[in-house]
Every structure is written in C-alpha cells, then in structure tokens.
C-alpha positions as CSV (number, residue, x, y, z in Angstrom):
1,X,245.6,44.8,108.2
2,X,243.2,46.8,110.4
3,X,239.5,47.3,109.7
4,X,237.8,50.2,111.4
5,X,234.1,50.1,110.4
6,X,235.3,49.2,106.9
7,X,238.5,51.3,107.0
8,X,241.6,49.5,106.0
9,X,245.1,50.3,107.2
10,X,248.5,48.6,106.7
11,X,251.4,48.6,109.0
12,X,254.4,50.6,107.8
13,X,256.8,47.7,108.5
14,X,255.3,44.9,106.3
15,X,258.2,42.6,107.3
16,X,256.6,42.4,110.8
17,X,253.8,40.4,109.1
18,X,255.9,38.3,106.8
19,X,259.0,39.1,104.8
20,X,258.4,40.3,101.2
21,X,255.0,38.7,100.7
22,X,252.3,36.5,102.0
23,X,252.5,32.9,101.0
24,X,249.0,31.6,101.0
25,X,248.0,28.0,100.7
26,X,244.3,27.8,101.4
27,X,244.8,30.1,104.3
28,X,241.9,31.1,106.5
29,X,241.6,34.9,106.8
30,X,239.6,35.8,109.9
31,X,238.8,39.3,110.9
32,X,238.7,39.3,114.7
33,X,237.5,42.1,117.0
34,X,240.3,43.4,119.1
35,X,238.7,45.1,122.0
36,X,236.2,47.9,122.2
37,X,238.6,50.8,121.8
38,X,237.4,53.7,119.6
39,X,239.5,55.7,117.2
40,X,239.0,59.1,115.6
41,X,236.6,58.9,112.8
42,X,236.0,55.1,113.1
43,X,234.4,52.3,115.0
44,X,235.9,49.2,116.6
45,X,239.1,47.9,115.2
46,X,239.4,44.5,113.8
47,X,242.5,42.5,113.1
48,X,243.2,40.1,110.3
49,X,245.1,37.0,111.0
50,X,246.2,34.4,108.5
51,X,246.3,30.8,109.6
52,X,247.5,28.0,107.4
53,X,246.4,24.5,108.0
54,X,249.6,23.6,109.8
55,X,249.8,26.8,111.9
56,X,250.0,30.5,111.9
57,X,251.7,32.2,108.9
58,X,251.3,35.7,110.2
59,X,251.3,37.3,113.6
60,X,248.4,39.5,114.6
61,X,249.2,43.2,114.3
62,X,249.3,45.1,117.6
63,X,246.9,48.0,117.5
64,X,249.7,50.4,118.0
65,X,251.2,49.5,114.6
66,X,248.0,50.3,112.7
67,X,248.4,53.6,111.0
68,X,246.4,56.5,112.4
69,X,245.2,57.6,109.0
70,X,243.5,54.7,107.3
71,X,242.4,55.2,103.7
72,X,238.7,55.1,104.7
73,X,237.2,57.6,107.1
74,X,233.6,56.7,106.7
75,X,232.5,53.8,109.0
76,X,231.0,50.7,107.3
77,X,228.4,49.3,109.7
78,X,227.7,46.2,107.7
79,X,231.3,45.1,108.1
80,X,231.9,46.7,111.5
81,X,229.0,44.9,113.1
82,X,229.5,41.5,111.5
83,X,232.5,39.2,111.3
84,X,234.0,39.2,107.8
85,X,235.1,35.6,107.3
86,X,236.4,34.6,104.0
87,X,238.6,31.9,102.6
88,X,241.4,32.6,100.2
89,X,241.7,29.3,98.5
90,X,244.3,30.5,96.1
91,X,245.8,27.0,96.0
92,X,243.1,24.7,97.4
93,X,244.1,21.8,95.2
94,X,247.2,22.5,93.3
95,X,249.7,21.6,96.0
96,X,252.0,24.6,95.5
97,X,252.3,27.9,97.3
98,X,251.1,31.1,95.6
99,X,252.8,34.3,96.4
100,X,250.5,37.3,96.6
101,X,251.8,40.8,97.1
102,X,250.5,42.9,99.9
103,X,249.0,45.2,97.3
104,X,247.2,42.2,95.7
105,X,246.1,41.0,99.1
106,X,244.5,44.3,100.0
107,X,242.7,44.4,96.6
108,X,241.4,40.9,97.1
109,X,240.4,41.7,100.7
110,X,238.3,44.6,99.4
111,X,236.5,42.3,96.9
112,X,235.9,39.8,99.7
113,X,234.6,42.4,102.1
114,X,232.1,43.5,99.5
115,X,230.4,40.1,99.8
116,X,229.3,41.2,103.3
117,X,228.5,44.8,102.4
118,X,224.9,45.3,101.3
119,X,225.2,49.0,101.2
120,X,227.6,51.2,99.1
121,X,230.8,53.2,99.7
122,X,230.8,56.9,99.3
123,X,232.9,58.3,96.5
124,X,235.6,59.6,98.8
125,X,236.1,56.2,100.5
126,X,236.2,54.5,97.1
127,X,238.7,57.0,95.7
128,X,241.0,56.8,98.8
129,X,241.2,53.0,98.6
130,X,241.9,53.0,94.9
131,X,244.6,55.7,95.3
132,X,246.2,53.7,98.1
133,X,246.7,50.7,95.8
134,X,247.9,52.9,93.0
135,X,244.9,51.8,90.9
136,X,243.1,55.1,90.5
137,X,242.0,54.1,87.0
138,X,240.4,50.8,88.1
139,X,237.5,52.0,90.2
140,X,235.6,50.0,92.7
141,X,232.0,48.8,92.1
142,X,229.5,50.3,94.5
143,X,227.2,47.3,95.0
144,X,227.7,43.6,95.5
145,X,226.9,41.8,92.3
146,X,227.4,38.4,90.6
147,X,230.2,40.0,88.6
148,X,232.3,40.4,91.8
149,X,231.7,36.8,92.7
150,X,232.7,35.8,89.2
151,X,235.9,37.8,89.5
152,X,236.9,36.0,92.7
153,X,235.6,32.6,91.4
154,X,237.7,33.0,88.2
155,X,240.8,33.9,90.1
156,X,240.4,31.0,92.5
157,X,239.4,28.5,89.8
158,X,242.6,29.2,87.9
159,X,244.7,28.5,91.0
160,X,243.0,25.2,92.1
161,X,245.0,23.0,89.7
162,X,241.8,21.9,87.9
163,X,243.6,22.7,84.6
164,X,246.2,20.0,85.2
165,X,243.7,17.5,83.7
166,X,244.5,19.0,80.3
167,X,248.0,17.8,80.6
168,X,247.1,14.0,80.9
169,X,247.3,12.8,77.3
170,X,246.0,9.3,78.3
171,X,242.5,10.9,78.9
172,X,242.1,11.3,75.1
173,X,241.8,7.5,74.9
174,X,238.7,7.4,77.1
175,X,235.1,8.3,76.5
176,X,233.6,10.6,79.2
177,X,231.3,8.8,81.7
178,X,228.7,11.0,83.3
179,X,227.0,8.4,85.6
180,X,229.0,5.8,87.5
181,X,226.1,3.4,88.1
182,X,227.1,-0.2,87.6
183,X,224.5,-3.0,87.8
184,X,225.5,-6.6,87.8
185,X,222.8,-9.0,86.7
186,X,223.3,-12.7,86.3
187,X,221.4,-16.0,86.6
188,X,223.3,-17.0,89.7
189,X,222.2,-13.8,91.5
190,X,218.5,-14.1,90.5
191,X,218.0,-16.8,93.0
192,X,218.8,-14.3,95.8
193,X,216.0,-11.9,94.7
194,X,213.7,-11.2,97.6
195,X,210.6,-9.1,97.5
196,X,210.2,-5.8,99.4
197,X,208.0,-7.5,102.0
198,X,210.4,-10.4,102.5
199,X,213.3,-8.0,103.0
200,X,211.4,-6.1,105.7
201,X,210.2,-9.2,107.6
202,X,213.5,-11.1,107.8
203,X,215.9,-10.6,110.7
204,X,219.5,-9.3,110.2
205,X,222.1,-11.9,109.3
206,X,224.5,-10.5,112.0
207,X,224.1,-11.5,115.6
208,X,222.1,-8.7,117.0
209,X,222.8,-7.7,120.6
210,X,220.4,-5.6,122.6
211,X,223.1,-3.1,123.8
212,X,226.5,-2.4,122.3
213,X,228.9,0.0,124.1
214,X,226.0,1.2,126.2
215,X,223.9,2.0,123.1
216,X,220.5,0.5,122.7
217,X,220.1,-1.3,119.4
218,X,217.0,-2.0,117.2
219,X,216.9,-5.5,118.7
220,X,216.6,-4.0,122.3
221,X,213.6,-1.9,121.3
222,X,211.7,-4.7,119.5
223,X,212.4,-7.2,122.3
224,X,211.1,-4.7,124.9
225,X,208.0,-4.0,122.8
226,X,207.2,-7.7,122.3
227,X,207.6,-8.4,126.0
228,X,205.5,-5.4,127.0
229,X,208.3,-3.9,129.1
230,X,208.2,-0.8,126.9
231,X,206.0,0.6,124.2
232,X,207.0,2.8,121.3
233,X,204.8,5.6,122.7
234,X,206.7,5.5,126.1
235,X,210.1,5.4,124.4
236,X,209.4,8.2,121.9
237,X,207.7,10.5,124.5
238,X,210.7,10.2,126.8
239,X,213.1,10.7,124.0
240,X,211.4,13.9,122.7
241,X,211.4,15.3,126.3
242,X,215.0,14.5,126.7
243,X,216.0,16.1,123.4
244,X,214.1,19.3,124.1
245,X,215.7,19.6,127.5
246,X,219.3,19.1,126.4
247,X,220.7,21.8,124.2
248,X,223.6,19.7,122.9
249,X,221.2,17.0,121.8
250,X,218.7,19.5,120.5
251,X,221.3,21.0,118.1
252,X,221.6,17.6,116.3
253,X,218.0,18.2,115.0
254,X,216.9,21.0,112.8
255,X,213.1,20.2,113.0
256,X,211.0,17.9,115.1
257,X,207.2,17.6,114.6
258,X,206.1,16.2,117.9
259,X,202.5,15.6,116.7
260,X,203.7,13.5,113.8
261,X,206.2,11.6,115.8
262,X,203.7,10.7,118.6
263,X,201.1,9.6,116.0
264,X,203.6,7.2,114.4
265,X,204.6,5.8,117.8
266,X,201.0,5.3,118.8
267,X,200.3,3.3,115.6
268,X,203.4,1.2,116.3
269,X,202.2,0.6,119.8
270,X,198.8,-0.7,118.6
271,X,200.6,-3.1,116.2
272,X,202.7,-4.6,119.0
273,X,199.6,-4.9,121.2
274,X,198.0,-7.0,118.5
275,X,201.2,-9.0,118.0
276,X,201.6,-7.8,114.4
277,X,204.7,-5.7,114.1
278,X,205.6,-4.8,110.5
279,X,209.3,-5.5,110.7
280,X,212.4,-5.7,112.9
281,X,212.4,-1.9,112.6
282,X,208.9,-1.3,113.8
283,X,208.8,1.2,116.6
284,X,212.5,1.9,116.5
285,X,213.4,5.6,116.6
286,X,215.3,6.9,113.6
287,X,216.0,10.2,112.0
288,X,216.9,11.6,108.6
289,X,219.4,14.2,107.3
290,X,217.8,17.4,106.0
291,X,218.9,16.5,102.5
292,X,215.8,14.4,101.8
293,X,212.1,15.2,101.8
294,X,209.9,14.3,104.7
295,X,206.2,15.2,104.4
296,X,205.3,18.0,106.8
297,X,208.8,19.2,107.2
298,X,210.8,21.9,105.3
299,X,213.8,20.8,103.4
300,X,216.6,23.4,103.9
301,X,219.9,21.5,103.4
302,X,221.1,23.1,106.6
303,X,220.8,26.6,105.0
304,X,218.5,29.6,105.2
305,X,216.9,28.6,101.9
306,X,213.8,26.5,101.5
307,X,214.2,23.6,99.0
308,X,210.8,22.0,100.0
309,X,208.8,20.7,97.0
310,X,205.5,22.5,96.4
311,X,203.9,19.1,95.9
312,X,205.2,17.9,99.3
313,X,205.9,14.2,99.7
314,X,208.5,12.0,101.3
315,X,211.6,10.6,99.6
316,X,211.3,6.9,98.6
317,X,213.9,5.6,100.9
318,X,212.4,7.3,103.9
319,X,209.0,6.0,103.0
320,X,210.5,2.5,103.1
321,X,211.5,3.0,106.7
322,X,208.1,4.4,107.5
323,X,206.4,1.5,105.8
324,X,208.5,-0.8,108.0
325,X,207.1,0.9,111.1
326,X,210.2,3.0,112.0
327,X,209.4,6.2,114.0
328,X,211.1,9.1,112.3
329,X,211.9,11.6,115.1
330,X,212.8,14.5,112.7
331,X,215.2,16.2,110.4
332,X,218.9,16.2,111.3
333,X,221.5,19.0,111.2
334,X,224.0,19.2,108.3
335,X,226.7,21.4,106.9
336,X,225.2,24.2,104.8
337,X,224.4,22.5,101.4
338,X,226.7,19.7,102.4
339,X,229.7,21.7,101.2
340,X,232.3,20.8,103.8
341,X,233.5,18.1,106.2
342,X,233.1,19.7,109.6
343,X,229.3,20.3,110.0
344,X,230.2,23.7,111.3
345,X,226.9,25.6,110.9
346,X,226.7,29.0,112.5
347,X,223.2,29.5,111.3
348,X,221.7,26.4,112.7
349,X,224.3,25.7,115.4
350,X,227.0,23.1,115.3
351,X,226.6,19.7,116.9
352,X,229.6,18.6,119.1
353,X,231.3,15.2,118.9
354,X,229.9,13.0,121.7
355,X,233.3,11.4,122.2
356,X,235.1,14.7,122.7
357,X,233.2,18.0,122.6
358,X,236.3,19.8,121.5
359,X,236.1,18.1,118.1
360,X,233.7,18.3,115.2
361,X,231.3,15.5,114.4
362,X,232.4,15.7,110.8
363,X,230.2,16.4,107.9
364,X,228.2,16.9,106.1
365,X,226.0,14.4,107.9
366,X,227.1,15.6,111.3
367,X,223.6,15.8,112.9
368,X,223.1,12.1,112.0
369,X,226.5,11.2,113.5
370,X,225.8,13.2,116.7
371,X,222.3,11.6,117.2
372,X,223.5,8.1,116.8
373,X,226.9,8.4,118.6
374,X,225.2,10.0,121.6
375,X,222.8,7.1,121.9
376,X,219.6,9.0,121.1
377,X,218.8,6.7,118.2
378,X,220.4,3.5,116.9
379,X,220.1,4.4,113.2
380,X,220.1,7.6,111.0
381,X,220.0,8.4,107.4
382,X,223.0,10.3,105.9
383,X,224.0,11.5,102.5
384,X,227.4,11.2,100.8
385,X,228.8,13.1,97.8
386,X,232.4,13.2,99.0
387,X,232.6,11.2,102.2
388,X,229.7,12.8,104.1
389,X,228.5,9.6,105.6
390,X,231.9,8.0,106.1
391,X,233.8,10.9,107.5
392,X,231.4,11.7,110.4
393,X,231.1,7.9,111.0
394,X,234.8,7.8,111.4
395,X,235.0,10.9,113.6
396,X,232.2,9.6,115.9
397,X,233.0,5.9,116.1
398,X,230.1,4.6,113.9
399,X,229.4,2.3,111.1
400,X,228.6,4.2,107.9
401,X,227.7,2.8,104.5
402,X,228.0,4.7,101.2
403,X,225.9,2.4,98.9
404,X,226.5,1.7,95.2
405,X,225.6,4.7,93.1
406,X,221.9,4.5,92.1
407,X,221.1,1.7,94.5
408,X,218.9,3.7,96.8
409,X,216.2,6.0,95.4
410,X,215.4,9.4,96.9
411,X,212.6,10.3,94.4
412,X,210.8,12.6,94.2
413,X,213.7,14.5,95.8
414,X,216.4,15.7,93.4
415,X,220.1,15.6,94.2
416,X,222.3,18.6,94.0
417,X,225.2,16.4,93.0
418,X,223.5,13.6,90.9
419,X,226.6,11.8,89.7
420,X,228.4,11.7,93.0
421,X,225.8,11.8,95.7
422,X,224.0,8.9,97.4
423,X,222.1,8.4,100.7
424,X,222.8,5.6,103.1
425,X,222.6,4.4,106.7
426,X,224.7,5.2,109.8
427,X,224.4,3.0,112.8
428,X,226.1,2.2,116.1
429,X,226.6,-1.5,115.1
430,X,226.8,-3.7,112.0
431,X,223.4,-5.5,112.5
432,X,221.5,-2.2,112.6
433,X,223.4,-0.9,109.6
434,X,222.4,-4.1,107.6
435,X,218.8,-3.9,108.7
436,X,218.5,-0.2,107.8
437,X,220.2,-0.7,104.4
438,X,218.1,-3.7,103.4
439,X,214.9,-1.7,103.8
440,X,216.3,1.5,102.3
441,X,217.5,-0.3,99.2
442,X,214.1,-1.7,98.1
443,X,214.0,-1.1,94.3
444,X,212.0,1.9,93.3
445,X,210.1,1.2,90.1
446,X,210.1,4.9,89.2
447,X,213.8,5.3,89.4
448,X,215.8,4.4,86.3
449,X,218.7,2.8,88.2
450,X,217.1,1.6,91.5
451,X,214.4,-0.2,89.5
452,X,217.0,-2.4,87.8
453,X,218.8,-3.5,90.9
454,X,217.7,-6.7,92.6
455,X,216.3,-6.4,96.1
456,X,219.1,-6.7,98.7
457,X,220.2,-10.1,99.7
458,X,218.8,-11.0,103.0
459,X,219.5,-13.8,105.5
460,X,222.2,-16.4,105.3
461,X,219.6,-19.1,104.6
462,X,219.0,-17.5,101.2
463,X,222.7,-17.3,100.3
464,X,224.9,-20.2,99.0
465,X,227.3,-21.8,101.4
466,X,230.6,-19.9,101.4
467,X,233.4,-21.5,99.5
468,X,236.4,-22.4,101.7
469,X,238.6,-22.1,98.7
470,X,237.7,-18.5,98.1
471,X,240.5,-16.1,98.8
472,X,239.8,-13.3,101.3
473,X,241.8,-10.4,99.9
474,X,242.5,-6.9,101.1
475,X,244.0,-4.7,98.4
476,X,246.2,-1.8,99.6
477,X,247.8,1.0,97.5
478,X,250.7,1.3,99.9
479,X,251.9,4.9,99.3
480,X,248.3,6.2,99.4
481,X,247.5,4.2,102.5
482,X,250.6,5.3,104.4
483,X,249.8,9.0,103.8
484,X,248.0,9.3,107.1
485,X,248.9,10.5,110.6
486,X,250.9,8.1,112.7
487,X,248.1,7.6,115.2
488,X,245.6,6.8,112.5
489,X,248.0,4.3,110.9
490,X,248.6,2.6,114.3
491,X,244.9,1.9,114.8
492,X,244.4,0.8,111.2
493,X,247.5,-1.4,111.2
494,X,246.2,-3.1,114.3
495,X,242.9,-3.8,112.6
496,X,244.6,-5.2,109.6
497,X,246.7,-7.5,111.8
498,X,243.5,-8.9,113.3
499,X,242.0,-9.6,109.9
500,X,245.2,-11.4,108.8
501,X,245.9,-13.3,111.9
502,X,242.4,-14.3,113.0
503,X,240.1,-14.1,110.0
504,X,242.5,-15.5,107.3
505,X,242.6,-12.4,105.1
506,X,245.7,-11.8,102.9
507,X,247.0,-8.4,101.8
508,X,248.1,-7.7,98.3
509,X,249.6,-4.5,96.9
510,X,247.7,-2.7,94.2
511,X,248.3,0.3,92.0
512,X,245.9,3.1,91.6
513,X,246.7,5.8,88.9
514,X,246.3,9.5,89.0
515,X,245.1,9.7,92.5
516,X,245.9,13.4,92.9
517,X,244.5,14.4,89.5
518,X,241.4,12.2,90.0
519,X,240.6,13.9,93.3
520,X,240.7,17.1,91.4
521,X,238.3,15.6,88.9
522,X,235.9,14.7,91.7
523,X,236.1,18.2,93.3
524,X,235.6,19.8,89.9
525,X,232.6,17.6,89.1
526,X,230.7,18.0,92.4
527,X,231.4,21.7,92.6
528,X,230.1,22.1,89.0
529,X,227.0,20.0,89.7
530,X,226.1,21.9,92.9
531,X,226.8,25.4,91.5
532,X,224.6,24.8,88.5
533,X,221.7,23.6,90.6
534,X,219.0,26.3,91.0
535,X,218.8,27.9,94.4
536,X,215.5,29.0,95.8
537,X,215.0,32.7,96.6
538,X,216.8,34.7,97.9
539,X,219.5,32.5,96.4
540,X,223.3,33.0,96.8
541,X,223.0,36.0,99.1
542,X,221.6,33.9,101.9
543,X,224.6,31.5,102.0
544,X,227.7,31.8,104.0
545,X,230.7,33.7,102.6
546,X,232.7,30.5,102.1
547,X,229.9,28.8,100.2
548,X,229.3,31.9,98.0
549,X,232.9,31.6,97.0
550,X,232.8,27.8,96.5
551,X,229.8,28.1,94.2
552,X,231.3,30.9,92.3
553,X,234.4,28.8,91.7
554,X,232.2,25.9,90.5
555,X,230.4,28.2,88.0
556,X,233.8,28.9,86.3
557,X,234.3,25.4,85.0
558,X,234.6,25.2,81.2
559,X,232.7,22.4,79.5
560,X,236.0,21.0,78.2
561,X,237.4,20.6,81.7
562,X,234.2,19.1,82.9
563,X,234.5,16.5,80.1
564,X,238.1,15.8,81.0
565,X,236.9,15.1,84.6
566,X,234.4,12.6,83.3
567,X,237.1,10.9,81.2
568,X,239.1,10.5,84.4
569,X,236.1,8.9,86.0
570,X,235.9,6.4,83.1
571,X,239.7,5.7,83.3
572,X,239.5,4.9,87.0
573,X,236.3,2.8,86.7
574,X,238.0,0.7,84.0
575,X,241.1,0.3,86.1
576,X,239.1,-0.8,89.1
577,X,237.2,-3.3,87.0
578,X,240.4,-4.9,85.9
579,X,241.6,-5.2,89.5
580,X,238.4,-6.9,90.5
581,X,238.5,-9.2,87.5
582,X,242.0,-10.2,88.6
583,X,241.1,-10.4,92.4
584,X,237.4,-11.3,92.7
585,X,235.9,-10.1,96.0
586,X,238.9,-8.0,96.9
587,X,238.2,-5.1,99.4
588,X,240.3,-2.0,98.7
589,X,241.2,-0.8,102.2
590,X,242.4,2.6,103.5
591,X,241.9,4.7,106.6
592,X,238.6,6.5,106.3
593,X,240.4,9.8,107.0
594,X,244.1,10.4,107.3
595,X,243.6,12.7,110.3
596,X,242.4,11.8,113.8
597,X,239.3,14.0,113.8
598,X,239.1,17.8,113.4
599,X,239.6,19.9,116.5
600,X,237.4,23.0,117.0
601,X,239.4,26.3,117.1
602,X,238.4,29.5,118.9
603,X,235.9,31.6,117.0
604,X,234.8,28.7,114.8
605,X,231.5,28.1,116.5
606,X,230.3,31.7,116.2
607,X,231.7,32.6,112.8
608,X,232.2,29.4,110.9
609,X,235.4,27.8,109.5
610,X,236.6,27.0,106.0
611,X,240.0,25.4,105.7
612,X,240.4,24.0,102.2
613,X,243.7,22.2,103.0
614,X,242.1,20.4,106.0
615,X,238.9,19.6,104.1
616,X,240.8,18.1,101.2
617,X,243.0,16.1,103.6
618,X,240.0,14.7,105.3
619,X,238.6,13.6,101.9
620,X,241.9,12.0,100.8
621,X,240.4,8.5,100.6
622,X,236.7,8.9,100.4
623,X,236.3,10.6,97.1
624,X,237.2,7.6,95.0
625,X,234.0,5.7,95.9
626,X,231.9,8.7,94.9
627,X,233.6,9.3,91.6
628,X,233.5,5.7,90.5
629,X,230.1,4.8,92.1
630,X,231.5,2.0,94.3
631,X,230.0,1.0,97.6
632,X,232.2,1.8,100.6
633,X,231.9,1.2,104.4
634,X,233.6,2.9,107.3
635,X,234.0,0.9,110.6
636,X,235.4,2.0,113.9
637,X,238.8,0.5,114.7
638,X,239.9,2.4,117.9
639,X,240.6,5.8,119.3
640,X,243.6,8.0,119.7
641,X,244.5,10.6,122.3
642,X,243.4,14.1,121.3
643,X,245.8,16.9,120.6
644,X,245.5,20.6,121.2
645,X,245.4,22.9,118.2
646,X,249.1,23.7,118.8
647,X,250.0,20.0,118.7
648,X,250.4,19.6,122.5
649,X,248.8,17.0,124.7
650,X,245.2,17.6,125.7
651,X,243.8,17.4,129.2
652,X,243.4,13.7,130.4
653,X,239.7,14.2,130.9
654,X,239.1,14.7,127.2
655,X,237.7,11.6,125.4
656,X,239.6,9.8,122.8
657,X,239.1,10.6,119.1
658,X,237.7,7.7,117.1
659,X,239.4,6.3,114.0
660,X,237.8,4.6,111.1
661,X,238.9,2.0,108.6
662,X,237.3,2.0,105.1
663,X,236.7,-0.8,102.7
664,X,235.5,-0.3,99.1
C-alpha cells in the first residue's frame, strides 16, 4: 500500500504482499517514508509494512510496483508530513488469527488515517476512494469524530476475545467483586503495630550496605552526612548539574524544580548539622513517577494533557517521604497514561535501559527504573496497574514492590484504574526497598482502605522469633511457569535451586484456573476504568494514535461483560484464599516476564510502538496480583545475552539483559 500525501494505491499483484489475504494478529502497521522522490500530482511516497510480533508478515512494496494512478490525486499534508502509526489489534487477546481481505484492510486503513487528519478530503478524493473499494453507497465522513473511533473500537473490541467470559458457566456461581482490597486484622498482629513516627525512625531490618553493585544506597548517604564527609546540599547540587548535562539521564525526568530541590536539601543539611535527622531517609535523593501529585509540579501522566488538581497539593505517600526528610528530585518519565509496557514516549522522549541502551526500560514506570538503575538515585516511586513497577524492575535489574491493594494512599490524587492500580517503591537493593515501603505505607486516616491497615511491621526486634517448624513453601503452577523463553527459565531455575539447596525452601505444584480468561478479565477491567476516566482538555485528540484506539476499545465494554470480569476476579480471589489456607505463607513464584527484555526496533524512538502481542506477553504473570489485590515483588536473578531483532547474536560489547523472578 502506498501513501502519497494521503493518496492510496495497491499493487496489481497482491500475492507479492501475501497470498490471498493478510493474516493479522496484533500486527503493527507502520507507514515509513521511502525516499524523497516526487510523483505526478503527489508528495513523498510512504510504504506500509506489517510486522507481527515474531517477524515480518509482509514485504515492503518496491516503489516501482505502486500503481501510477492512485485513487487520490489531492495531497493530504497532515498525513504526508506526519508518520501515520496505528495498531490493528484485530486479535490482541483472542489467540487466533483473523483473516482480513485486502479490501477490508484498505477500508480500515482509511479510518485509521482519519485519526491523524485534522482537515477534510475534497469530494473527488472521497468519491475516488469509495469507488475503488466498490462501496460508492457508503460515503466517507469528512471530519474526524468520536463516531469514527467508536467504529474502530467496536470492531477491535469484538475481536479481542473479551466475549469468551460469557461462555464460562461457573462465573454464575460468584458475586462480582469490584475492589480486591483484603485486610487481615487479628489480636496476634496488633502487637506489631507501630506508629508513623516509629516506622520512620527505625532502621531497616536487612543488612544495609553503603554500596551495592557500584550504586550508592540510602545508608551510604546518611553515613556520609553524619560523618560530615558530604552534605545533602553538596550531593543534590552535583546531582542536578549532572542530570542537566547528560541527555540520557535528563530524559528520565519530566520536570525538575531546582529551587524546591535545593531548599529541601538545605533544610536536611541543617538537621544533620544539629545532629537531628528525621529518619534513615533524611537527605536521600529520591524521585516520583508523574502519576502522583507533587506540589509545584504539573501532573501529566506522561502525556500532553494536564491532570494537575486546581487545589494543588501532594499525594499522601509522597508527603510521607518528604516528612521523613527525603529530597524529591522531581517527576519521572512514564508511558503515556501508563498504557503500555515499554515506556516508549515520543512526546517526552524515551529513556534507555542503563544495562543495554538497545533495550527499553520497560513501563510504564520506565523513568523510575532508569533513574535508579543508572545510579542517579537509590529509590524511586512507581505505579502498577498491570505490572508497571515489576516489569521495568525486571528489565533494569531492580527490586520492585507492588503492594497490597489499598495499602498505600495517594490521596488527594485519584487513580485512573482504581481497582487495579497501586503505587510502590523501586530500589537498587532490598534494604532500601523496605525502608521506602515502610514510610510510604503509613496509614492515611482519610483513605477508606489505608486507614484500616496496621502500620508496617518494622525491625526484627518487634517481630516474634521465627518458628523452625514453619514450612518455607514456593508454589508453582508448572505449565504457566514454563511458558517463558529458555534464557529466562534458565536464570529463574538457577534462583529456585539456590532457595531449595541453601535456604531450605520446598516447591509444591499448584493449580490456577482460567489463566487466559482471567487475563482477559484484567485487561477488560483496566481498559474500561481508564477509558471512562475524564480527560482534561483537549482530551482524546492530544493522545497518541495507539492510545486513542485503546481508549476507544475500552469504551465499548458492555456492563454485562464488565460484571463478568468482576466475577472472575472473585473466583480467583477465593481460589487463592483456599491455596493459602492449605499452605500458609506460601509464595506463588513465576518469572516476572517471560521475555528477556524488549529490544528497540528502528523507527520506534521517533514514532512510537504498539505491539499488542508483545505487550500481553510481557504481562503474562504480573496481571494476577493486580486483579486479585495481592502484594508481589520482583527481584533480579541474573542476566542473559541480548539478541538482535532478527534473533541473531548481538555485538559482544552490548550489556546483558536483566531477568526478574516474581513472588506473590
């Protein structure tokens, strides 16, 4: 298919593209500029190329094969001057191939192209295109409107497989569950209750080293401050200068208010000079994902929209860090609206993986992962509605915690995905992860769930002595666990062998029902939640083409199907409860992602990427904790040799790609 300033032409010999039809399974359709050659009556030609997740499904058409008389003769500057990038997720979740005729593909390409066209077609161009498809009676709308998005959204929704939930008769035996918060309260736990001030003052229970893998820890900073070797002001000034001078590090941040940062550092410096630090986090540089509110900063969620509250203010959890003396360096990059797992963000620029710059950091908390993994800061705040803390932690070799649903308050900030999303810490080591979490999770009296939780357990002295008779159990759903790349399995198997042989864990096999259907339920739920959240002006038009389509799909969800998804949530929560009743303290273990990272392909950085198959594959394990509200942690367990996009070996100078193991 050739585009000449909006003109569309099709090769005479369709078999040169693919015999009979296009088989599309969440294919990525990218319109690429092919030189600066001019043609009669048109502008620069563009080529369309379909790439499935596992490789190319169609060869690029040589310019010579594009017909000389395309159906449009009037250039379309909006399309000609911009890259039309759309995702045809005709089977994003269903697991089967959809055959789409060339005629149907052309028609859908027109609809998708209208998403990028803010002008209108003239009558001749419109008529020519309709005649070409043999649809003269149909007509083509002149302006982009919500109705066009609804047409596409409806088409894609019907092909996702969401409707398969209707076929599960067992769901009729369950009540829908809209909130997965579970709060355990007992007399035995009450003795571990610590006040907010106690939790802040006490040291982490893990042995806290000053440097780990060349990264400075919170303990390094506080020790240097107490000895007078460094001051928070010196550290923060040097850090700000370094970030501003290095474009790769600068990309990790969306906004930095130098005046506010230096003021916080100066206050911390005075406290150390008077030997009165607030906590083990006082003076430690941290940063927060742009999904929370931070007074004096806009909240954009990585988009061109402004979600900042008129009343201003800072999210509760961030205030807890600030109250503990942490110096918040700024707001961190994220995938637009958090709606994918790469953190590819053409509008705000895309941070690169510090371990291998040819790979994504993962998303949607990619800025958090980049800043911590590169050693700029020891701790960052992420957010997780479908693995967005754990996936980038796995890709970047970090520790990432998705807390229990409702455990950490973000008030007065509102979540776009209230029944799936949480915020949590990401760190370069376990001690800092624990320290950060303990302060974040201070109960918020204004939050209906957070206020009911006990304050986090603190140091070993406040806990009972461990029982030597307690079984240390790792639960594995073997078919699910083994559905990963061989290199990922090799690293995870080695970690499990260590736990069994050196730490006295035992492995038991468990059964988890409806995993495929339940992942559909999670996707349906979170898309519905985000798509029904109000967007600030100018709204949908300011988002990327991929997110326009995703949100249009979410808006098509019937209430009956949404209820079925919540029944699936209830079914799984009850099943998990029975497993933990049978095996108290069991950790359900999987790889964090089945794939060893996500390699950046040509054109991705400038124009974005949306690969539904790869996105869903990267979320294969993480979604379960979001849907059921369970806490889950990702830890680094090694690295694997990187691969080229064609599967070949990469250059030896490329760094290894980290692999994560997840426990829930």
